[in-house]
C-alpha positions as CSV (number, residue, x, y, z in Angstrom):
1,M,46.1,66.8,11.8
2,T,44.6,70.3,11.4
3,E,42.6,70.6,8.2
4,L,44.3,72.5,5.3
5,P,42.6,75.8,4.5
6,D,40.5,75.9,1.3
7,R,42.7,78.8,0.0
8,V,45.7,76.3,-0.2
9,T,43.7,73.7,-2.0
10,R,42.5,76.4,-4.5
11,A,46.1,77.6,-5.0
12,F,47.2,74.1,-6.0
13,R,44.1,73.5,-8.1
14,D,44.7,76.8,-10.0
15,D,48.4,76.0,-10.7
16,S,48.5,73.9,-13.9
17,V,51.5,72.0,-12.7
18,F,50.1,70.1,-9.7
19,E,47.6,67.3,-9.4
20,Q,46.1,66.3,-6.0
21,V,46.9,62.7,-5.1
22,E,45.2,62.8,-1.7
23,P,44.2,65.6,0.7
24,G,47.2,67.9,1.2
25,K,49.5,66.0,-1.1
26,Y,50.2,67.0,-4.7
27,Q,52.3,65.6,-7.6
28,S,54.0,67.6,-10.2
29,T,52.8,66.7,-13.7
30,T,55.2,68.6,-15.9
31,T,58.6,67.2,-14.9
32,A,60.3,64.0,-16.0
33,F,61.1,63.2,-12.4
34,E,58.8,62.5,-9.5
35,G,58.2,65.8,-7.6
36,S,55.7,66.0,-4.8
37,V,54.6,68.5,-2.2
38,E,52.7,68.0,1.0
39,A,51.1,71.1,2.5
40,T,50.2,71.3,6.2
41,P,49.1,74.2,8.4
42,A,51.8,75.9,10.4
43,E,51.8,78.6,13.0
44,E,50.2,82.0,12.6
45,G,48.2,81.1,9.5
46,R,51.2,80.0,7.5
47,I,51.5,76.9,5.4
48,R,54.4,74.5,5.5
49,F,55.3,73.0,2.1
50,D,57.4,69.8,2.3
51,I,58.9,69.2,-1.1
52,T,60.4,65.9,-2.3
53,V,62.0,65.2,-5.7
54,R,63.2,61.7,-6.7
55,V,65.7,61.4,-9.6
56,P,67.6,58.4,-10.9
57,G,71.3,58.1,-10.4
58,L,73.6,58.0,-13.4
59,N,73.8,54.2,-13.6
60,A,70.0,53.9,-13.6
61,V,69.7,55.9,-16.8
62,T,72.6,54.6,-19.0
63,E,72.7,51.6,-21.2
64,D,76.2,50.7,-20.1
65,E,77.7,50.4,-16.7
66,V,79.3,53.7,-15.5
67,A,82.5,53.5,-13.5
68,P,81.9,54.0,-9.7
69,V,84.3,56.9,-9.6
70,V,82.3,58.7,-12.4
71,T,79.0,57.9,-10.6
72,D,80.3,59.2,-7.3
73,D,81.8,62.3,-8.7
74,W,78.6,63.0,-10.7
75,Y,76.5,62.6,-7.5
76,R,78.9,64.8,-5.5
77,T,78.6,67.6,-8.2
78,F,74.8,67.2,-8.4
79,R,74.5,67.5,-4.6
80,L,76.7,70.6,-4.5
81,R,74.7,72.3,-7.3
82,V,71.3,71.4,-5.6
83,E,72.5,72.6,-2.2
84,D,73.6,75.9,-3.8
85,V,69.9,76.7,-4.6
86,G,69.1,80.4,-4.5
87,G,67.3,83.1,-6.4
88,I,64.7,80.7,-7.8
89,A,61.7,81.7,-5.7
90,R,59.4,84.6,-5.3
91,G,59.5,84.3,-1.5
92,D,62.5,84.8,0.7
93,H,63.4,81.2,1.8
94,D,66.4,79.8,3.5
95,W,66.6,76.6,1.3
96,Q,68.1,73.7,3.1
97,P,67.9,70.8,0.7
98,H,68.8,67.4,2.0
99,L,69.9,64.7,-0.5
100,S,70.1,61.0,0.1
101,R,71.1,58.2,-2.3
102,D,69.9,54.6,-2.3
103,D,73.0,52.6,-3.2
104,D,71.0,49.6,-4.4
105,S,68.6,51.4,-6.8
106,G,70.7,54.5,-7.4
107,E,67.7,56.7,-6.7
108,I,68.4,60.1,-5.3
109,R,65.9,61.8,-3.0
110,I,66.0,65.5,-2.5
111,E,63.9,67.0,0.3
112,T,63.4,70.6,1.4
113,D,60.6,72.7,2.9
114,L,59.4,76.2,3.1
115,T,56.8,78.0,5.2
116,E,54.8,80.7,3.6
117,I,51.8,82.9,4.5
118,A,50.9,83.5,0.9
119,E,49.7,80.2,-0.4
120,R,50.0,81.0,-4.1
121,R,53.6,82.1,-3.6
122,G,54.3,78.9,-1.6
123,V,52.9,76.8,-4.4
124,A,54.9,78.7,-7.1
125,D,58.1,78.4,-5.0
126,A,57.5,74.7,-4.5
127,R,57.1,74.3,-8.3
128,A,60.3,76.4,-8.8
129,F,62.3,74.1,-6.6
130,I,61.1,71.0,-8.4
131,D,62.0,72.6,-11.7
132,F,65.3,73.7,-10.4
133,V,66.2,70.1,-9.4
134,E,65.2,68.9,-12.9
135,G,67.2,71.6,-14.6
136,T,70.2,70.9,-12.3
137,Y,70.0,67.2,-13.2
138,V,69.9,68.0,-16.9
139,Q,72.9,70.3,-16.6
140,G,74.9,67.3,-15.2
141,I,74.1,64.9,-18.1
142,I,77.5,63.6,-19.3
143,P,78.0,63.4,-23.1
144,G,79.1,60.1,-24.5
145,Y,76.7,57.7,-22.8
146,E,73.6,56.2,-24.3
147,Y,70.8,57.2,-22.0
148,T,67.4,55.5,-21.2
149,E,64.1,57.0,-20.1
150,P,63.5,59.6,-18.8
151,V,66.9,61.2,-19.7
152,S,66.6,60.0,-23.4
153,E,63.2,61.8,-23.6
154,I,64.6,65.0,-22.1
155,L,67.5,65.0,-24.5
156,S,65.1,64.3,-27.4
157,K,62.9,67.2,-26.4
158,A,65.9,69.5,-26.0
159,R,67.1,68.6,-29.6
160,Q,63.6,69.3,-31.0
161,Q,63.3,72.6,-29.2
162,G,66.9,73.6,-30.2
163,G,66.4,72.5,-33.8
164,S,69.5,70.3,-33.7
165,N,70.0,67.1,-35.6
166,P,69.4,64.0,-33.4
167,G,72.2,62.2,-35.3
168,G,74.7,64.9,-34.9
169,P,76.0,67.7,-32.7
């Protein structure tokens, strides 16, 4: 593997969202879900950013069992929303997210990539995609279920920021 230019390492280091886990691999520290980026040199001085976000399926974050039809429809809607990504980045990227679901664990893995000449823009756009996935997930939370971590924490923070009463609407 060709060594990653120092400018890329500095761009990640200067961005308060990412923590380096090994050379060329970075973990998002501000989202409730696991978001990671692997940066590698590409052609003509560009950098390829491979982005992966892992989120739990609906059954994995609810106290009670959710009917399979609800789980499947929720996943289908989530997938369509994520695949409709656009307008979130500073760069002009042709986002092609790929989603896969582990039927045993319920985990959903979202992968995409971008190639960028401007390393700081690439880092910012990788962060924007991770945030987009988290926001899309939160939009799909179905009222009426009792949620576990990390969704219960997200809902609690939203209530605090919104000033709503945790015991009421």
